[in-house]
C-alpha positions in Angstrom: 7.9 9.1 15.9 8.0 5.1 14.8 6.6 2.9 13.5 5.7 -0.5 15.9 3.8 -3.0 15.5 2.3 -3.6 19.2 -0.5 -5.7 20.6 -4.2 -4.1 20.7 -6.0 -4.0 23.6 -7.8 -7.4 24.6 -5.7 -9.1 21.8 -2.4 -11.1 21.6 -2.8 -9.5 17.7 -0.7 -6.9 16.1 -1.1 -3.8 14.7 0.6 -1.3 12.7 0.5 2.2 14.7 0.5 5.4 11.8 3.3 7.5 12.6 5.7 10.1 11.0 8.4 7.4 9.9 5.1 5.8 7.0 4.8 9.6 5.6 5.9 9.5 1.8 6.0 13.4 1.5 3.1 13.4 -1.1 0.4 14.2 1.1 -2.2 11.9 -1.2 -0.1 8.9 -0.8 0.3 9.8 3.2 -3.7 9.7 3.1 -4.4 6.8 0.9 -1.9 5.0 3.9 -3.6 6.2 6.7 -6.9 5.2 5.7 -5.0 1.5 5.1 -3.4 1.6 8.5 -6.8 2.0 10.0 -8.9 -0.6 8.1 -6.0 -3.0 8.4 -6.3 -2.0 12.7 -9.7 -2.6 12.5 -9.5 -5.9 10.6 -7.2 -6.8 13.2 -9.7 -5.8 16.4 -12.5 -7.7 14.6 -13.2 -11.2 15.9 -12.4 -13.5 13.3 -15.5 -15.0 12.6 -16.7 -11.2 12.1 -14.1 -10.1 10.0 -15.3 -11.2 6.4 -17.1 -7.9 5.5 -14.3 -5.8 7.2 -12.1 -7.7 5.0 -13.6 -7.5 1.1 -13.9 -3.5 2.4 -10.2 -4.0 3.1 -9.3 -5.4 -0.5 -11.7 -3.5 -2.5 -10.0 0.0 -0.8 -6.0 -1.7 -1.8 -7.4 -2.5 -5.0 -8.5 1.4 -5.4 -4.9 2.8 -3.4 -2.9 0.1 -5.7 -4.5 1.2 -8.8 -3.9 4.9 -8.1 -0.1 5.0 -7.0 0.0 2.4 -10.9 -2.0 5.3 -12.5 0.9 7.3 -11.5 3.6 5.8 -12.5 2.2 5.1 -15.7 1.4 9.0 -16.1 4.9 10.3 -14.5 7.5 7.6 -16.8 7.8 4.8 -14.6 8.2 1.5 -16.6 4.9 -0.4 -17.0 6.9 -3.7 -15.9 8.3 -2.3 -12.7 8.2 -4.6 -9.7 6.9 -1.8 -7.7 3.6 -2.7 -9.3 4.4 -6.6 -9.4 4.6 -5.9 -5.8 1.0 -5.0 -5.8 0.0 -7.9 -8.0 1.6 -10.2 -5.4 -0.7 -8.9 -3.2 -4.1 -8.3 -4.5 -3.6 -12.0 -5.8 -2.8 -13.2 -2.3 -5.5 -11.2 -0.4 -8.1 -13.3 -3.4 -6.9 -16.4 -2.2 -7.2 -15.7 1.2 -10.8 -14.8 0.6 -11.1 -18.1 -0.6 -9.6 -20.0 2.0 -11.9 -17.9 4.5 -14.8 -18.9 3.4 -13.9 -22.0 2.7 -13.5 -22.8 6.7 -10.2 -21.5 7.2 -11.4 -18.3 9.2 -8.0 -17.8 10.9 -6.2 -16.6 7.4 -7.6 -13.2 7.3 -5.6 -12.3 10.6 -2.6 -14.1 9.2 -2.2 -12.3 6.1 -3.2 -9.1 7.9 -0.8 -9.6 10.8 1.9 -10.1 7.7 0.8 -7.2 5.9 1.6 -5.4 9.1 4.9 -6.6 8.7 5.5 -5.5 4.9 4.2 -2.3 4.9 6.5 -0.1 5.8 9.2 -1.6 4.2 7.4 -1.0 1.1 5.8 2.2 1.9 9.8 3.2 3.0 11.1 2.1 -0.2 8.9 1.7 -3.2 6.1 4.7 -2.7 8.6 7.1 -1.1 10.8 6.6 -4.2 7.3 6.4 -6.2 6.5 10.2 -4.3 10.6 11.0 -4.7 10.2 10.6 -8.5 6.2 12.4 -8.5 8.2 15.2 -7.3 11.0 15.4 -9.5 9.2 15.5 -12.3 6.3 18.1 -10.9 3.4 15.8 -11.2 0.5 17.2 -8.8 -1.5 13.7 -7.1 -4.1 15.9 -6.7 -4.9 17.1 -10.0 -3.0 14.0 -11.3 -1.2 16.5 -13.7 2.3 17.1 -14.7 3.8 21.1 -14.9 5.3 20.3 -18.1 4.4 16.7 -19.8 7.3 16.9 -21.8 9.6 16.0 -19.2 8.4 12.4 -19.0 10.2 12.3 -22.7 13.3 12.4 -21.2 12.7 10.4 -17.9 12.0 6.4 -17.4 11.9 4.6 -14.3 12.6 0.8 -14.4 13.7 -1.3 -11.8 12.0 -1.2 -8.5 11.0 2.7 -8.5 12.5 2.2 -5.0 14.1 5.5 -3.4 17.2 2.7 -3.5 16.7 1.7 -6.9 15.9 4.0 -10.2 
């Protein structure tokens, strides 16, 4: 299966389709990502003048989603200042600013951000999140129980850089 951007019914707005290409190999990450994609698509299918409540729920989900991944990064030896977490911070800062602009009268801004997120998400998932999943597996971190099989392995493992599959 492939990830595609395609028009949603009755609109010209793009959507992000969930596919095997977005799977990271960690069931908990993938479940959270499926929720993210579902909320993003609901947002894109909602008339702009009705988006704010759903956007606020999407923002809350994204805050929790990124916090979960960052908690796992710290638990498994990622450097605290890695660019994966930096990308999360940039996205959240942008999302918060978008809400302010929307409330100030720019009712098209949520759709524009959602379309940008639909383009950004597959690349982020396939590099940084897949890298995190691979790292978690390598140190035997269970994302369901949030425990390490052997905590002593973290003393010899430190991730730096971006934490993606191409950069460790």
